[in-house]
N, C-alpha and C positions, 0 to 999 in steps of 0.2 A: 511137438505141438507148442506153439507160442502163446503167450498171454497178452497179445496185442489188442484183443477185443475186450479185455477186462476193463470195467467201468473205472474211470479215474476217481481218486479220492477227493474229498473237499480240499485238502491241502495241495494236491497236484493241480487242481483247477485254479485255485487262488494263486499259486506260484506262477502258473502259465500266464494268468492275467497281468500280474505285475511284471513278469518277464517281457511281455509284449509292449507294455508302457515304457519299460526301461530301454528296450531296443529302439523304438521309434523316437523316443525323446533324444537318445544319443545320435541316431542317424540324422535327424532333422537339424540338430544344433552342432554337429560335429566340427564342421570346418570353421565356424565362428568361434567355437570354444577353444580350438587349438590356438587361434590368434589371441583370444582374450586371456587364456591361461599362460601362454608363453610370455606375453608382454607383462602379465601380472607377476610372473616369476622374477623377471628382471627388476620390475619396479618395487619389489620388496626392499631392495637396497638402493632406492632412489636417492636418499639423502647421502649415503656413503659414497655413491658414484659421483654425484655432484661435487662433494667436498674433495674427493681425491683428485679431481681435475683442476681444482683451484686451491690447493694447499696454502699457497701464499696468502689467501684471504682468510682462511679459517684457523690456521695454526701459526703459532709464534714460537720462537726459541729464546726464552729468557736466559740471561746469564746467571750463573750460579749465585744464589743469595739475593737476586734482584727482587724488589718488592713492587707490587702493583701500585699504580697511581690511583688517587682518589676518583671516584666516578664523576663528581662535579668538575674536577679539573679536566677529566677526559672530555666532557661535554663542552666546557668552555673552550678547550683547545680546538675541538671540532667546529664550534661556532665561528672561529676565525677563518675557517676555510671553506665552509659550505653555507648556503642560505636555505631557509625553509623553516618549517615547524617539526618538532619531534612527534612522531606517532607512537613509537615504543623503543625501548632499549632492552637488549638481551645481555645478561651478565652471566658468563659461564663460571661453573665451579672449577673446571679443570684449569691447571695453571698454564697449559700450553695453547689455549684457545683465545681468539680475539673477541672484543666486545662488539656487538652489532647495534648500530644506531639507525633506525628508520626515520628518514627525514622526507617530508612531503612539501614540494615547492608549489608556489602559486600556479594554478592552471594544470597541475598534474592530476590526471583523472584516474590513475591507478589507486587501488585500495590501500596498499601498504607503502607507496612512495618508493624511494631509493634507499637500499641498504648500504650503509657504509661500514667497513670493517676497520676497527681501530686497535692498534697494538696497546694493551693495558699497561705496558711497562714504559713505553716512550710517548704515547699519545699520538704517534704517527698514524695517518690514514693509510691503510694498506691497499685500498681500492674500494670499488663498489660493484654492485650487480647490474649495472646499466649495460654492460657488454657481456652477453651470455657466452659461456665456454662451450666447447664441443659437447661436453656432458649435458649441459643445460639443454642444448638443442636436441641431443639424442633423446633425453628423457621426455621432452615435449612431444616429440614424434611418437614415442612409445605410448605416452598417455593418450594422445589422440587416436592411436591405433586401438588401445584398450577400451576407451570409452565410446568412440564414434566410428571406429573402423576407418578413420581418416576422411570420412565424408564431410567433416567440418572444413576441410580444405578446398572443397568444391563449392563455388559461389552460387551457380545456378541450381535451383531446386530440382531434384530428380523426379519427385512425385508431387504434382500440383504445386501448391504454395507452401507445402510442409518444409521447414528448414532442414537442410541436410544434417545438421548437428543433431536435430531432434530425431530424425530418421535413423541415424546411426545409433542413437541412444536406445531407441525402440528395439532395434535388431539385437544389440548386445544384451539389453535387459531381458528380452524374451528368451534368448539363448541361455541366459543365466538362470532363469526360472526353470527351464527344461533340465538344465544341469542339476539344479536342486532336486527336481522330481526324480532324476536319474539316481542321485545319491540316496534318496529315501528308498526307492524301489530296489536299488542294488543291495541295500542292507537287508531288505526283506528276503529277496531270493537267495542271498548268500547264506542266510541262517539255515543251518542244517536240519533236516527232518528229525534226526536223533541227536540229542544234546551230546552224547558220547563221541560224536564224530566232529565236534566243532573244531578241534585242534588241526584237523586235515585242512581246513580252510585257511589256516594261517601259515602254511608252508608253501614254498615255491619249489617245485619238483623240476629237475633237469633231466636231460636224456632224449626228450621228444620236444621239438620246438613248439608244436601245438599245445602241449600240456603246459610247457613253460610260459607261453604267451597267455594261456587261460589263467594260470596262477598269478602272473604279474598283474593282470587286470583285477582279479578278485582280492588277492591278498594285500597288495599295495593299497588298493582303495580302502580296505578295511582298516589298515593301520592309520590311514590319513582321514578316516571318515568324519571325525569331529571337526577338523580344520576345513575340509571340503564343504561340510554343511554350513559353517559359519561364513565362509567366503561366498557361497552360493546365495545363502538367505539374505545377506546384506547387500549384495551387488545391485539388485534392481532399485535400491533405495534412491539412487541418483538418476534412474531412468524413467521412472513413473511416479508422478505426484500421488496417485491413488495408492500405490504400494508404500510409499513413505508415510502417508497419513495412516494407513492401516497398521503398519508396524508400530508407529508412535502410539496409536490408540490401543493396540494390544498390550503395549507396555505401560499404558496409563500416563503418558507424558506428552500427549498431543496438546498443542496450543495454537490458537488462531494467530496468524501472522499479522501484526498490525502494520498499517501503512504510516510510516513516520518520516519526518523531515530530518535528514541527517546533516543538514547544513549547520554551520556554526564552527567556531574556532576557539577552543579553550586555550590555545597557546598564543593568543594574541593579547597585545596590550595597547592602550591608547596613548598616543604621544601628545606633546603640548599643544598641537594644532587640532586635536580632536580626531586625527586620522588613525586608522588601524594599521599597526605594524607587527610583523611576526616576530615572536620570541622564541629562540632555539633552546634556551635553558629555563624552563618554567618552574621547575620543582627541585627540591633538595633530595637527590637520589640516594645519597649516603644515609640520610635520616630515614628515608623510606625503607631501605634494606634493614637498617638497624631495628626499626619498629617491627617489621615483618618477621625477623628472626626471633622475636620474643614469642610469637604465636606459632611459627613453623621452625621448630628447633631441630634441624637436621641438615646434613650436607646436601646441597643441591644448587641448581642453576635458576636464575631469576629471568622472567620477562615482565617488564613493567610497561603497561600501556597507559598513555596519558589521555585525560578526558578530551573529547571533541566538542563538547558544549559546556557552558558554565555550570550546569546543574549536574553534569556527569561526575562519576567517581574515578579515582585512580584505581586501575585494575592490576593486581599483582598475582602472578602465577609462579609457583615454585615446583620444579621437577627434580625428583630424586635421581641419583646417578648410580650406575653400576650394571653389571651384566644382567641381573634380573630386575632392574629398576622398572616400575610401572610407568607407562607413557602418560597416564593421567596426572594432571597437576592439582595441587592444593591451591586454593585461591583466597585472596583477601580483597575486599572492597574498602577503599580508604578515601576519606574526604581530603579536600586540599589542605586543611589544617592538620592533616595526619591523624585524625581521629578515625578509629576503626569503625566501620559501618557493618561489615559482615566477614565472617571467616567460614570458608567452605573446606572441610576436610573430605577429600574424595571417598575414602574407605568408610566414612561414617554416613554417607548418603544411602537412601534406600536402594535396594538391588536393582529395581527397574530403572531408576534414574541413572545409576552407573552404566547400565547397558545402553540406555538411550544416548547418553553423551559420549559413548565410546564406539558408536557404529563405524566410523571411519577407521579407527585403530583396529577394531575386530576385523574389518575387511582386508586391511593391508598387512596385518600381523604385527603392527606396532602396539603391542599390548604390554609385554614385560620385557622390553629392551631387546638386547641381542639374542637372548634365549628364545623368545617367541619368533623372532625373525628367521632364525635358523629352521625352526619347525615349519613355518609357513613356506619357506623357500623350497624345502623338500616336498611339502604337500602340493605346492604349485607345480613341481616337476612331475609329480604323480598325475595331477589333474591334466597336464598337457599330454601325457602318454595314453590317458584312458580312451580317447576317440580312436587312436591307432589300434591299440590292443583289442578294443571292443569290436571294431570293424573287422579285424582279422578273425575274431571268434565267430561273427555272423557269417563271413564268407565260408569259413571251414564247416559251419553247420549246413550252409546251403549245398556245399559240395557233397557232404555226407548224405543229406536227404536225397540229392540227385542220384547218387550211387545206389542208395537203397531202393529208390523207385525203379531204377534201371534193372537192378537185380530181381525185383519182384516181377517185372515184365518178362524177363528171360525165363523165370520159373513157370509162369502161366503159359508161355510158348512151348 
């Protein structure tokens, strides 16, 4: 005699409820998630891939004992070869990397202008980013696929007047929300009824492919659960304004976005005729770095952003270097006369502000340098596999139910 008619316990009913949610969330979003997770896996190393395809721009080979040229000299040398105004300068800590100078020419509508790569030992311009490499084009395609399923490449709206980029963003954002629901419900149904059996859920058993597939789905997801949740919870931030606002409000960091006129040119000077002319070297970079080092006394790379309006400050960001180096920068706001206005040490900020300002880093794994990227890369691989292993589990269960029902009919006959 079987106990098939025995009433289900509260835990069994609850577990079945969450299991159904987990199943349908996965089935509905599965195909989109495979695309989003796979492209996300590759995009973890976006910077490294781009730089490896253009090493001649990013890396230099200084002769033994060679000393770097002064930053002001590098800018003056660059000024003789290019026209425009400086937007920012990136000064690397590493001895084998180039200095990056962002210059915006008149009529240039891009936000950051053109990036010129300069050898800090010779002052020679190594090239610029105006001609994308194969890696740049590849990563742009992957980003389009990740964010908008490449619908942004289709000009004519597919649904009414809704822009295809927005449509693609809605689809990927919805799939990511379902993914997050799947992560949460998966954790609930994974948790064993008896605590003493929890170790069984951490093992991957071999010998039977169905059992192995089941364990790959459950165990690998458990090991990656924290990273999967962080990726999923932050993903819709760029898809839905309501989600972005809700997340910011929950962190207590939401601010109304003011409409401001960003016109102005802090890097201009007035010539003898009263006309405006652009100045490429507006500030003393060596002095800026020297003053900043007094407040940020550690080894790191600098990014110095110049003011775009006369009333704006000089913005200095310093990034620590190393395998475990945090991606977040410490910042200094400095007046044009090099008087310090504000020093922001990232680790001293309230926890909610640190999280809010690190949403992108949390999403792509760029939190603690190469260390966190390795973990995210592996977690993204797991995320890519989950729709496959989950679908196989569902198919096997359907087959098992069909066989059980068939066997029951034969017994009745």
